[in-house]
C-alpha positions as CSV (number, residue, x, y, z in Angstrom):
1,X,74.1,102.6,107.4
2,X,75.7,104.3,104.4
3,X,79.1,105.8,104.6
4,X,80.8,107.7,101.7
5,X,84.5,107.9,101.4
6,X,85.6,110.9,99.4
7,X,89.3,111.2,98.4
8,X,90.9,114.3,96.8
9,X,93.8,115.0,94.6
10,X,96.6,112.5,94.0
11,X,95.1,109.8,96.3
12,X,94.6,107.7,93.2
13,X,98.3,107.3,93.3
14,X,98.5,105.6,96.6
15,X,101.0,102.7,96.6
16,X,102.9,104.4,93.8
17,X,103.8,107.9,95.2
18,X,106.0,108.9,98.1
19,X,105.8,105.4,99.6
20,X,107.9,106.6,102.6
21,X,104.9,108.9,103.5
22,X,101.9,107.1,102.1
23,X,102.9,103.5,102.2
24,X,102.9,100.6,99.7
25,X,99.2,99.9,99.4
26,X,96.8,101.2,96.8
27,X,93.5,102.4,98.1
28,X,91.4,99.9,96.2
29,X,92.8,96.9,98.0
30,X,92.5,98.8,101.4
31,X,88.9,99.7,100.5
32,X,88.0,96.0,99.9
33,X,89.4,95.1,103.3
34,X,87.5,97.9,104.9
35,X,84.2,96.8,103.4
36,X,84.9,93.2,104.7
37,X,85.5,94.5,108.2
38,X,82.1,96.3,108.2
39,X,79.6,94.0,106.4
40,X,76.6,95.9,107.8
41,X,77.9,99.2,106.3
42,X,77.1,100.2,102.7
43,X,80.2,102.0,101.5
44,X,80.7,104.2,98.5
45,X,84.0,105.6,97.3
46,X,84.8,108.5,95.1
47,X,88.1,110.1,94.1
48,X,88.8,113.2,92.1
49,X,91.6,115.5,91.4
50,X,89.1,118.3,90.7
51,X,87.9,120.6,93.4
52,X,84.5,121.1,91.8
53,X,83.8,117.4,91.4
54,X,84.6,116.9,95.1
55,X,82.2,119.7,96.1
56,X,79.5,118.2,93.9
57,X,80.0,114.8,95.5
58,X,80.0,116.2,99.0
59,X,76.7,117.9,98.2
60,X,75.1,114.8,96.7
61,X,76.2,112.5,99.5
62,X,75.3,115.2,102.2
63,X,71.7,115.4,101.2
64,X,70.5,111.8,101.3
65,X,72.9,109.5,99.6
66,X,75.0,108.9,102.7
67,X,74.5,108.9,106.5
68,X,78.1,110.2,107.0
69,X,81.2,111.1,105.0
70,X,84.9,110.3,105.5
71,X,86.8,113.0,103.7
72,X,90.5,113.1,102.7
73,X,90.6,116.3,100.7
74,X,94.3,115.9,100.1
75,X,96.1,119.2,99.4
76,X,92.7,120.9,99.1
77,X,92.7,120.6,102.9
78,X,95.1,123.5,103.1
79,X,93.7,125.7,100.3
80,X,89.9,125.2,99.8
81,X,87.4,127.4,101.5
82,X,84.9,126.2,98.9
83,X,85.2,122.6,100.1
84,X,84.9,123.8,103.7
85,X,81.8,125.7,102.8
86,X,80.3,122.6,101.1
87,X,80.8,120.6,104.4
88,X,79.1,123.3,106.4
89,X,76.2,123.3,104.0
90,X,75.3,119.6,104.2
91,X,73.2,117.7,106.7
92,X,75.4,114.7,107.5
93,X,78.5,114.5,109.7
94,X,82.0,114.6,108.1
95,X,85.2,113.2,109.5
96,X,88.4,114.6,108.1
97,X,91.2,112.0,107.4
98,X,94.8,112.2,106.6
99,X,97.1,109.3,106.0
100,X,100.2,111.1,107.2
101,X,100.7,113.2,110.3
102,X,100.2,116.6,108.7
103,X,101.2,118.4,111.9
104,X,104.7,116.9,111.6
105,X,105.1,117.9,107.9
106,X,105.7,121.2,106.1
107,X,104.3,124.3,107.7
108,X,101.7,124.9,105.0
109,X,100.2,121.5,105.7
110,X,99.5,122.3,109.3
111,X,96.4,124.4,108.6
112,X,93.2,122.8,107.6
113,X,90.3,124.7,106.2
114,X,88.2,121.5,106.7
115,X,88.8,120.9,110.4
116,X,86.4,123.5,111.8
117,X,83.6,122.3,109.5
118,X,84.1,118.6,110.4
119,X,83.0,116.6,113.4
120,X,86.6,115.7,113.9
121,X,90.0,114.9,112.3
122,X,92.1,111.8,112.3
123,X,95.7,111.9,110.9
124,X,98.9,110.0,111.0
125,X,97.8,106.4,111.2
126,X,98.3,105.5,107.6
127,X,95.4,103.9,105.8
128,X,94.1,102.8,109.2
129,X,93.0,106.5,109.6
130,X,90.0,105.6,107.4
131,X,88.9,102.8,109.7
132,X,89.3,105.0,112.7
133,X,87.1,107.6,110.9
134,X,84.5,104.9,110.1
135,X,84.4,104.0,113.8
136,X,84.0,107.6,114.8
137,X,81.1,108.0,112.3
138,X,79.4,104.9,113.5
139,X,79.7,106.2,117.1
140,X,78.3,109.6,116.1
141,X,75.4,108.1,114.1
142,X,74.4,105.7,116.8
143,X,73.7,108.4,119.3
C-alpha cells in the first residue's frame, strides 16, 4: 500500500510558526513516527509553497504512484479551484487534512474548495489528523 502525503504552503514551518495553533513539532519528526506506526505502508511526502507544484504532484500520485493521498493544502484550501479540479481528475481517493479546527477560526477559513472533491475531511486534531487520515484511507482502500 502506497500513501502520499502532500502538504501545501507554509507547512514547512511547522514547529516554528504560530505554535499556539500548529504546535511545537516539525513535520519531519512526526512523519518518521507515522512511518514507524505503519511499517506495511510505503509513504511518500511532498511539500510545496507553489500551487502548480502541488497540482503536478497530485496528478503524478493520482495516476499510479500512490494508492491514496492525504492532502493538507494549507491556505490553498480556501482559494484554489485548480487544486480541487486536480483532485476530481485523478483515480485515487484523497482525504483532506487540517491541523487546526478551521471551522473555529477566521470566517474565510471555513470554506474548503477541496472538501467536495475529497472522500472526507479531518480537522482539529493537531498532527494526529494525519494518522486519522491514514486510517481512513486504509479503510477505504481495503473495501
